[in-house]
C-alpha positions as CSV (number, residue, x, y, z in Angstrom):
1,A,4.2,20.2,9.3
2,S,4.8,20.2,13.1
3,S,7.0,18.1,14.8
4,F,5.9,19.0,18.3
5,E,2.9,20.8,19.6
6,G,0.9,21.2,22.9
7,R,-2.8,21.8,22.3
8,P,-2.8,22.8,18.5
9,N,-5.1,25.9,18.4
10,S,-4.9,26.2,14.8
11,V,-6.2,22.8,14.2
12,L,-9.0,23.2,16.5
13,E,-9.8,26.7,14.9
14,A,-9.7,25.0,11.4
15,L,-12.3,22.4,12.5
16,A,-14.5,24.8,14.2
17,S,-14.7,26.7,10.9
18,G,-15.4,23.5,9.1
19,I,-12.2,23.2,7.4
20,P,-10.7,19.7,7.1
21,V,-7.2,19.2,8.7
22,F,-4.2,17.5,7.1
23,A,-1.7,17.2,10.0
24,S,1.7,15.7,10.8
25,D,1.9,12.6,12.8
26,I,2.3,13.7,16.3
27,P,0.5,12.8,19.5
28,A,-1.3,16.3,19.8
29,H,-2.8,16.0,16.1
30,R,-3.6,12.3,16.7
31,E,-5.8,13.2,19.8
32,I,-8.0,15.5,17.6
33,V,-7.7,14.5,14.0
34,D,-9.3,11.2,12.9
35,S,-10.4,9.9,9.3
36,S,-13.7,11.7,9.7
37,V,-12.1,15.0,9.8
38,G,-8.8,14.7,7.9
39,E,-5.6,13.0,7.5
40,I,-2.4,12.3,9.4
41,F,0.8,12.2,7.4
42,D,4.4,11.5,8.0
43,P,6.3,14.6,6.8
44,A,9.4,12.6,6.2
45,D,7.6,10.5,3.5
46,F,7.5,13.2,0.8
47,S,5.9,10.9,-1.8
48,A,3.2,9.9,0.5
49,T,2.5,13.4,1.6
50,I,2.3,14.4,-2.2
51,S,-0.3,11.5,-2.8
52,M,-2.4,12.7,0.0
53,I,-2.5,16.2,-1.3
54,N,-3.3,15.1,-4.9
55,K,-6.2,13.0,-3.3
56,I,-7.5,15.9,-1.6
57,L,-7.3,18.1,-4.5
58,S,-8.9,15.9,-7.0
59,D,-11.7,14.4,-4.8
60,S,-14.4,16.9,-4.1
61,V,-16.8,14.4,-2.7
62,Y,-14.2,13.2,-0.2
63,L,-13.4,16.8,1.0
64,E,-17.0,17.6,1.3
65,S,-17.6,14.5,3.5
66,L,-14.7,15.6,5.6
67,R,-16.2,19.2,6.0
68,N,-19.6,17.8,7.2
69,S,-17.9,16.2,10.3
70,C,-15.4,19.0,11.4
71,R,-17.7,21.0,13.8
72,N,-19.0,17.7,15.4
73,R,-15.4,16.7,16.1
74,V,-14.2,19.9,17.8
75,A,-17.3,20.4,19.9
76,P,-15.7,18.5,23.1
77,Y,-13.1,21.4,23.1
78,S,-15.6,24.2,23.1
79,W,-15.7,26.7,26.1
80,S,-19.2,25.2,27.2
81,S,-17.8,21.7,27.3
């Protein structure tokens, strides 16, 4: 969980690979991650973070719905854009 990033390349790379992102609540992540591709969490709220992880691991339908949106979300950050 990051407390500061510029342009988070690892987030963009994950989305481009079709991998949903679960990122700490910082402006750089909020710019890219929305509910269609993942979740934002407060790393200081340990119990909420654990609940989110459990939700992800136990709901394969939810996870697959996120995967389907990942590449579209990152398209504006491509070289051609």
